[in-house]
N, C-alpha and C positions, 0 to 999 in steps of 0.2 A: 617250361618252368614256372610261369607264373608269378606272381607276386612274391616278394622277401617278405617273410614274416617280421613284424618290428621287433626291435629288441626289448623294447619296453612299452607298455599300454598305461595311459593316464586317462582317468575319468574324470572330467570337470564337469560334467551335467550337473545343472542346479546351481551353478557359481555364476556370478555376475562379473563382467569387466571390472577391472583386469585380472581378475584373479586366475581364469584360464591361461593366460599368457604368462603371468608371473611363476605359475607352478610349470607351465611347462620350461620355462627358462630355468628353474630349480631342476627340474627332471634331466634335463639336457647336458647339465654341468659335467655330473661323474661320468656321461657316455665317452666313448672314443669318436674320434672324428668319423663321420660315414655312418654313424649307427642311426638307426630308424626309431623314431619315437612317435607312437600313435596317439592322438590326443582327441577324446570325446567331449562336445561341448554342444550346450543348447541354448546359449545366449547370443541373440541375434547380433549383438556388437562383435561377437568373436569371428563374423564372416569377414569384417573389415581388420580387426584388431591382429589376428592371426598371422595373415598374409604380410601385414605391415611390420610386425615383429621379425617375420623370416627376413625381409629386406632389409631391416634396420643392422639386424644381426648377422648377417650373411649365411644363415642356415637356408636349407634349399625347401620349398613347399613343394613335396612329391606329388601328393594328391590331397584334393577336397571333395568330399562327398558328403550328400544328405540321406539319412537313414533313418525310417522313423521318428521324424521330427527332430533329430538333432543332427550335428555335423561331424563327421570323421575327418580329421587332418592326419596326414603323414608328414613329418619334418625329419629331413636328414641333417645330421649335425655337422656345422662348417667345420672344414678339416684345415 
């Protein structure tokens, strides 16, 4: 079947931390538990901040990848 498409994609490239995490938190709020958020970020600090945010808030960091000089995170909303 392959990867499930995210319910929402958020482009936070060009933003410095903590903005990518703050925007991710805001984007996750209205989503249903189990929904997937794709987050694009190019701030090197996001590599630390995003997994930390997921751990703190209980969301699951499904995947983390580097593409063309930016990171792509997939976060599953906590249920």
